[in-house]
C-alpha positions in Angstrom: -42.2 86.4 -1.4 -42.2 89.2 -4.0 -43.8 92.5 -3.5 -43.8 93.3 -7.2 -44.4 91.2 -10.3 -43.3 92.6 -13.7 -44.0 91.0 -17.0 -44.3 91.5 -20.7 -47.9 91.4 -22.0 -47.0 89.0 -24.7 -45.7 86.4 -22.2 -48.8 86.4 -20.0 -52.0 84.5 -20.7 -55.4 85.6 -19.2 -55.4 82.7 -16.7 -51.9 83.5 -15.3 -52.8 87.2 -15.2 -55.9 86.5 -13.2 -53.8 84.4 -10.7 -51.2 87.2 -10.4 -53.9 89.8 -9.7 -55.7 87.6 -7.2 -52.4 87.1 -5.3 -52.6 90.6 -4.0 -49.0 91.3 -5.2 -48.6 94.5 -7.1 -48.4 93.6 -10.8 -47.0 95.7 -13.6 -47.5 94.6 -17.2 -45.4 96.2 -20.0 -46.1 96.3 -23.7 -42.9 95.8 -25.7 -42.4 97.3 -29.1 -39.4 96.1 -31.1 -38.2 99.6 -32.0 -35.8 102.2 -30.6 -38.6 104.3 -29.3 -40.4 101.3 -27.9 -37.2 100.2 -26.1 -36.6 103.6 -24.6 -40.3 103.7 -23.4 -39.9 100.3 -21.8 -36.8 101.3 -20.0 -38.5 104.4 -18.6 -41.6 102.4 -17.6 -39.6 99.6 -15.8 -37.4 102.2 -14.1 -40.4 104.1 -12.8 -42.1 100.9 -11.7 -39.2 100.2 -9.4 -38.9 103.8 -8.2 -35.8 104.7 -10.2 -35.8 107.9 -12.2 -32.1 107.7 -13.2 -32.7 105.8 -16.5 -31.8 108.5 -19.1 -28.2 107.3 -19.2 -29.4 104.0 -20.6 -31.4 105.6 -23.3 -28.4 108.0 -24.1 -26.2 104.9 -24.5 -28.6 103.4 -27.0 -28.4 106.7 -29.0 -24.6 106.9 -28.7 -24.2 103.3 -30.0 -26.7 103.8 -32.9 -24.8 106.9 -34.1 -21.8 104.7 -34.7 -23.5 102.4 -37.1 -21.9 102.7 -40.6 -24.2 102.6 -43.6 -23.6 99.8 -46.1 -23.2 100.7 -49.8 -25.6 97.8 -50.7 -27.8 96.4 -48.0 -27.2 92.7 -47.6 -30.2 90.4 -47.5 -30.0 88.7 -44.1 -31.9 85.5 -43.2 -32.3 85.0 -39.5 -32.7 81.3 -38.6 -34.0 80.3 -35.2 -32.6 76.9 -34.7 -33.6 74.8 -31.7 -32.9 71.1 -32.1 -34.6 70.0 -35.3 -37.0 73.0 -35.2 -35.8 75.6 -37.7 -37.8 78.8 -38.1 -37.2 82.0 -40.1 -38.0 85.5 -39.1 -40.6 87.5 -41.0 -41.3 91.3 -40.9 -42.1 93.1 -37.6 -40.1 90.7 -35.5 -37.4 91.7 -33.1 -34.8 90.0 -35.4 -36.1 91.7 -38.6 -36.1 95.1 -36.9 -32.6 94.6 -35.5 -31.3 93.6 -39.0 -32.7 96.8 -40.4 -31.3 98.9 -37.6 -27.9 97.4 -38.3 -28.1 98.4 -42.0 -29.3 95.1 -43.5 -32.5 94.0 -45.2 -34.6 91.1 -43.7 -34.7 88.3 -46.3 -38.4 87.6 -45.6 -40.8 90.5 -45.7 -43.9 88.8 -47.1 -45.1 87.4 -43.8 -45.1 88.4 -40.1 -43.8 86.5 -37.1 -41.8 83.2 -37.6 -42.4 80.4 -40.0 -40.8 77.0 -40.5 -37.8 77.0 -42.7 -38.4 75.3 -46.1 -35.7 74.8 -48.8 -38.0 76.4 -51.4 -38.4 79.6 -49.3 -34.7 79.8 -48.6 -33.8 79.5 -52.3 -36.5 82.1 -53.2 -35.3 84.6 -50.6 -31.7 84.1 -51.7 -30.1 85.7 -48.6 -26.5 87.1 -48.7 -25.9 86.3 -45.1 -27.3 83.7 -42.7 -27.7 84.9 -39.1 -28.3 82.7 -36.0 -27.9 82.8 -32.3 -24.6 81.4 -31.0 -26.5 78.6 -29.3 -28.5 77.9 -32.4 -25.4 77.6 -34.6 -23.8 75.2 -32.1 -27.0 73.2 -31.8 -27.3 73.0 -35.6 -23.8 71.6 -35.8 -21.7 74.7 -36.7 -21.1 76.6 -39.9 -20.6 73.6 -42.1 -23.8 72.0 -41.0 -25.8 75.2 -41.6 -24.3 75.6 -45.1 -25.5 72.0 -45.8 -29.1 72.8 -44.9 -31.5 72.1 -47.7 -31.7 75.0 -50.1 -28.8 77.0 -48.6 -26.2 75.9 -51.2 -28.2 77.6 -53.9 -28.2 81.0 -52.2 -25.6 83.8 -52.2 -25.0 83.1 -48.5 -24.3 79.4 -49.2 -22.1 80.0 -52.2 -20.0 82.6 -50.4 -20.1 80.7 -47.0 -21.5 83.7 -45.1 -22.8 82.6 -41.7 -22.8 84.9 -38.7 -23.9 84.3 -35.1 -24.4 86.4 -32.0 -25.5 86.0 -28.4 -29.3 85.4 -28.4 -29.9 87.4 -25.2 -28.1 90.4 -26.6 -29.8 90.5 -30.0 -33.4 89.5 -29.3 -34.3 91.4 -26.1 -34.7 95.0 -27.4 -33.6 96.2 -23.9 -30.9 98.5 -22.6 -28.2 96.9 -24.9 -30.1 97.5 -28.1 -27.6 100.0 -29.5 -24.7 97.7 -28.7 -26.5 94.7 -30.4 -27.2 96.8 -33.5 -23.7 98.2 -33.7 -22.1 94.7 -33.2 -24.4 93.3 -36.0 -23.5 96.3 -38.2 -19.8 95.4 -37.8 -20.5 91.8 -38.8 -22.5 92.8 -41.8 -19.7 95.1 -43.0 -17.1 92.3 -42.6 -19.3 89.9 -44.5 -20.1 92.2 -47.4 -16.5 93.0 -48.4 
């Protein structure tokens, strides 16, 4: 019996929105931008929607974490693979994953398309990433590091030749929420470790 419904615009279709509004329950929709400023704005909007004005410490924590990011001498090309069962997708530009990779000091391997596209061996070889990046759950579901390194096309890439596969918690790295700075800093540390 909620008194407030909060949702991201991208997750709500017009039919569901109409039902929510006709329910008589106060509804707040938020637009999420996958950027530092967009995240801070979202934190402020959510806080105000629930009557909390004590949100600045969350935004300050993001800044504090981001200041600790170490620049890399040569930006590694990072290929994010979204693995769910047999469904393998790669992240293009302007996605949460692409923006996080860039915040952490890397370069997204695919910048010639937006959103996500199915992984193809030809595209992986052409992109020639230095590091493969997956969610922990995706890496487990794909069968672990060895299985990922055996994916079609991977062996021909720098990442495949050097066995560079990293994984992080999906909720941490994809949400662009209050832990954004922590996610970018943790990824930065992994990129540094894997470019030595």
